[in-house]
N, C-alpha and C positions, 0 to 999 in steps of 0.2 A: 756314482754319477759320472757320466762320460764328460771328458774335457770338451769345452766349446770354444772355438776360435771365431771371433768376430773380425772380419777382414775389411780393410780399406775404408774405415770410418773416419770422419772428421771428429776427433775426440775433443770435447770441451769440459774441463774440470775447473770450476772457479776456485776450489779449495787449494789447488796447486798452480793455478794459472796455465795449466797445460792446454794448448790450443786456443788460448784467448787472444793471441796476437797474430797467429798464422793458421792456415787451414790445411797443413800437410796431412795426408792420410796416414793412419796408423792401424795396427792390428792389436787386439786385446784378447788375452787368453784367460779363460775361466776354468779353475780346477777346484773341485770339491766345494762349489758354491762361493768361492772367493776369487778376487782378481789376482792372477798369478804372474802376469807379465803384460807390458805394453811396449811394443817395438815398431820400427818402421816396417812397411809391407815386405814380406818375403823372408824376414829374419826368423820368425818362429816356425817350428815344424808343423806339419799337418796334424789336425786333431780329429778325435772321433766324430765330432759334429762341427760343421762350419756354417757361418752365416755371412753372406756378402752384404756389406753395408755401404757400398759405393754410393756417394751422393747424399748420405744421411749423416745427421749429427748423432754421436754417441755421448751420453752425459749421465751424471748420477741420477738415479731415480728420484722423483719428486717426493717431498715430505710435507704432509699437511698436519699442522698442529691443532686443527680445530674441525672435527667432524662429529656428526650425530648419527649413530648407527642404530638407535631405537631398540636395541636388544640388551636386556630383557624388557618386556612390558608392552611394546608397541610393534610387534613383528609384522603386523599388517602393513606398516609403512616401509620398513626396511629390516634386514637382518645383517648380522656381521658378514655372512657369506655374500649376500647380494651387494651390500655396500662396498666391500673390498673388491668385488669384481668390477664395479663401477670405477673404483679408484684405479685399478690396474688399467682399465680402458683409457683413463685420463692421464696415465703416466706416473701415477703415485705408487711408490713401493713401501712407504711407511705412512700410517695414519694414526692420529691420536684421538681416541674416543672421549667425548665429553660425558659427564656423569649424570645428566638429567634423564636417566632411564627410570623405569618403574619396577622395583624400587631404585632409589638413587644409589650409585656406586660409591659407597662411603666406608666399606669395611674390607679387610683382607680377603675374606671368603668371597665377597662379591667381585673383587678385583681378580682373584684367581679364576673364578668362573668365567669372567669376560675374556681373559687372556688364554683360556684353555684351548688346546688344539681341537677339541670337540666343536668349537664354534665355526670351524672351517674357513678361517680367514685365508685369502689367497695372497695377501701381502703382509708385511710385518705390522702387527697390531700392538699399539701401546695405549695407555690410558692415563688421564688425569682424573683421579678420584675427587669427590666433593670436598671443598675446603671446610665445610661445616656439616655436621651430621644431618642427613636428610636434605641437605642444601637449604636449611631453614634459616641460616644466617645467625645462629646462636652459638652452640658449643662446637669447638673444632673437632674434626675427625682426628684419628690417631695417625699423625703424619709420620712418625718414626716407623711404625709397623707397616704402613702403606708404602713408604719409600723402600724398605727392605723387600717388599713383595713386588716391586717393579714400577711404582708410580713415577712419572716424569715431571710432576708438578701437581698443583691443586687448584680447583676452580669450582665456583657455584654457577657456572655458565648457564645462561638462560635468565639469570637474575644476578644482581651484584651482591657482594659482601657489603652491606649498607652501613652498619653501625661502625663508628670510628674505632671503638675499643676492640671489636672482633677482627676488623681488618688489620689493625696493628698487631694483634696476637698472631694472626695468620702469617703476616710477613716475617715476624720474628721466628716463629716455629719453622717456617720453610727455609729461612736464611740459615738456621743452624744445620740444615741438611743439604744446603747448596742447591735448592730447588726453587723454581719460580712460583709465584702466585699469579694466576692468569685471570684477569678481572674483566667481567662484563660491565663496562662503564655506563651505568644508567642510574640516575637518581630517580628512583621510582616514586618518590614524593612529588615529583614534577610531571610524571608521565601517566598517571592513572587515567584510564579511559581513552588515551591517545593511540591512534593506529597508523599515523604517518608523520612525515616531517611538517613542522610548522612553517607555513609560507603561503604564497599565492595559490598553489595547486590545492592545498588543503582547504583554503577559503572557497575556491571555485567548486570543490566537491562537497562542501558543507561538512567537513570532518575536523575533529580536534587534532591538532598537531603537536608533536614533541619538539620542544625548543632545543637548540644546540647546547644550551647550558645544562640540560639533563645529562649530556655526555661529559662536557668539560668540567662540571662541578666535581664529579667523582674522580676524574683524572687528576685534577688539581689537588683534591683532598689526599689522594693516594701518594702523589709526589711529595707533599708536605710530610706525610707519614714516613716516607723514606728518609727525608732529611732528619727528622726527629730520631729515628731509630739509629741511623749512622752516628749521630752525635751522642745519644744517651746510652745505647747498648753496644756500641763499637762493633756492630755487625754491618754487613753489606747486603741487604735484602734485594731480591730481584723481582720487580714488578713487570709483568707482561700485560699490555693493554690489548684486548681483543678488538677485532673489526672496527678500528678507528674510522670515523666517518665525517668528522667536522674539522674545518680549518682551525677553530679555536682550540680543540683538544690537541690537534697536531702541533700547534705552536707551543703549548705547554710542555709536550713531550720533547720537542726540539730544544727548548731552553733547559729542561732537566738534563738532557744528554750533554749539553754544552757545559753544565755544572758538574759533570762527572758522576751523576747518579745512575744506578743500574736499572735503566728502563728500556724495555724493548716493546715493540708493537707490531701488529699485523694489519694488513688491509685485505678486504675481500674483493674479488673481481667485480662484483655487482656495484660496489661503491666507486670504482674508477671507470665504470662503463656506462652506467645508467644514472638518471636523475629521477626525482619524484614525478616528472612528467610521464614516466612509464606506467603510472597508475591509471592515467586517463588516456585510453587508446581510441577514443571515439573518432578522431580525425583519420585514423587508419582503418576505420570500419569495425572497430572493436567496442569494448565496453567502457563505461565511466569508472568502474572500480575493478581494476585488474588484480585479483587476489594473488596471482602468481608473481606479482611484484611487491608483495607485502612481506616485510621482514623487520627484524629488530637488531641493531639500529636500522631505521628506515632509510630508504633512498632519499638523498638530500638534494640541495640546489646545485646548479651548475658550478657556482663558486666553490662549494665544498668538494664536488667531484674533482675539479682542477687542483684544489689544495691537496687532495689525496695523491693525485698524479705527481705533483711537485715534490711531495714528501717521499714518494717512491724513487723519483729521479735523484734527489739530493741525499738519500740515505737515511732520512729520519725514520721512515718505515723500514723495519728489518726484514719482514717476510710477507709473502702472500699466503693467506689461508682461506679456504673456501667457505667455512661455516655451513657445510653441506647439511641441509635440514629437510629431509624428505617428509612429505605429508600425502595422505591418500586423497584421491580426487574428490570424494564426497565431503572431505573436510574443507577443501578450498572452494567448492562450489556452493557457497553460502553467502549471506550478506557480508560485506567487506569487514565490518567491525567484529564479526563473529569468527572470521577465518583465522586460522593459526598463522603465526609468523614463520617465515623460512622458505628457502628454495633449495633445490638440488644444485650441486656445483662441481662435483669431482670431475665430470667429463668435459666441462667447458672452460676450466680455469686456464690451462695452458693456451688454448686457442684464443681466449680473450686477451691474455697477457701479451701474446705475440702480436695480435692485431692492434691493440690500443697502445701498449707501452713500447713495443719494438718498432712496428711499422709507422704508427702515427706520431710517436714522440721520441723516437731515436734511441731508446734504451738498448744497449747491446745484448746479444744473446747470452753472453757470460753473466751480465748483471741480472737478467731475468732468471737464469738458472741458479744463481746465488740466492735470489729472493725465494726460490721455490725448492731448494735442496740444501745447499751448504749452510745458509743462515738459519733455517729452522732446525737443522741438526745441531747447530751450536747452541741454540736457545734451550733445547732439551737435553744437551750434553751427550749426543750420540757421537762416539769416536770413530766407529768403523762403518758408518753410513753417511750418505751425503757427500762422498768424495770418492775419487778413483785411485787412491793410493794402494800400492801392492799390499795384499793381505786383507783389505777391506771386503765386506760383503759385496757380492756382485749384484747389487741393486742398480739396474740400468734402464735407460730408455733410449730407443732409436726413433728418431723422428725427422721428418722433412720440414724445415722451417719456412718454406715458401709455398707449400701445398695449401690450397684453399678448399674449404668444405663447408657444408651447412649443417648445423646441429638440428637433430630431430629428437624431440623429447620422447616420442613413442618408441624410438629405437634405443633409448637409454637402457643400460644394464641395471640401473637402480630400480628398486621395486616401485618407486613413486616417480611421477612425471611432472612435478610442480616446478617448472622453470619458466622464467620470463624470456629465455633465449631460444625458444622453439622457433626454427626458421632463420636464426641469426647466422650470418657469415662468420666463419672462423679462419684463423691462419695457423698453419703448423699441424701436420698430420702425424699422429703416433703410428709407427710401424710395428714396434714390439716393446713390451715391458717385461723385464726380467727381475724376479725376486730371488735373491740368493742363488743366482745362476739358472733358475728355471724360467722358461718362457711362460708367463701367466696371462699374457694377452698378445694377440698378433692380428694384424689386419692384412 
């Protein structure tokens, strides 16, 4: 591999605070897929390949701890190859695949198959296998064997680990391996037949709504399990709460963190950008039941959206994750209650974060990059990704933080186009994404 020298970039690395206080240009040298040197302009000798980054931000590649790549079993929606190409277009250099494939990723053989080079991933692919066999919420998967095979955590995402004794056993087993349990916080005993948020919009549309307690009940239950395990088992389990969407659940997480419990959580861009009003687009000449804005957890009220933003600003939320969930057009173009939950998100996450959190709410570029690279790397224990230290993998993004553009779902590199953000203005244009020193996306 030829050496690559990136010249005159404003380098921001939240992990080391490089460039977080000043914007002096620097050069970065990549050798054999890793970061070899960072120096002031003109210090490093010429390289076999050079890239002028004048006026651009150079930062660690983004890391998404929550994506659905649909392979195996539903490759008409997405494949690992198409999903990771979309990831690269969005600036992501590491993605963590969820296990709700067909069949569920719950054994070493299935994990090896998913992570095989034959899947043609263009960025670094990791996986969280199923917390329970078949994601049925009963017997645990073989955590020890899966951890040795490369698992970075365990989850039954798409549904919760509902039974108390099973969740307790999962937290204990994962704690012994130093890995997180990533929980889809939904009390399904309260949500059967519900397809959106409980509130005035659901009433207006005549739909049953999910209450905020369906999320907060599971979060509060799991936090209590952490307390019990720390006291009785002398372990420190790690609970990661997925796509937190309500102020009540956020407050429970905030208090648990203040008490020293090992809780982390993620927020999805749609939950800090949209509300349940996005389901009813009639005033904009659209339809009453916008299935491309249907997901689980659902879009919530404006108060909950602002609570998610506040939690991102004050550090309660640890990372931004997309919950990228592609579906074919024919699956979404049905009656609202029959349409599957989920939207694509890999190509819009940075643009929404910069527009909503940076421009509208004043969150610094360094903090946004921490939420999307450094922090998720720490959650899944990646030592040489999510930072720009010498010797780390050269997983990088080059972007203009001020460039404005408009998202087109039809131009997406994902196999599916189910996004509520079609035609939405974005802030921050990706110029190049590098995975282990290779340019895997360039505009």
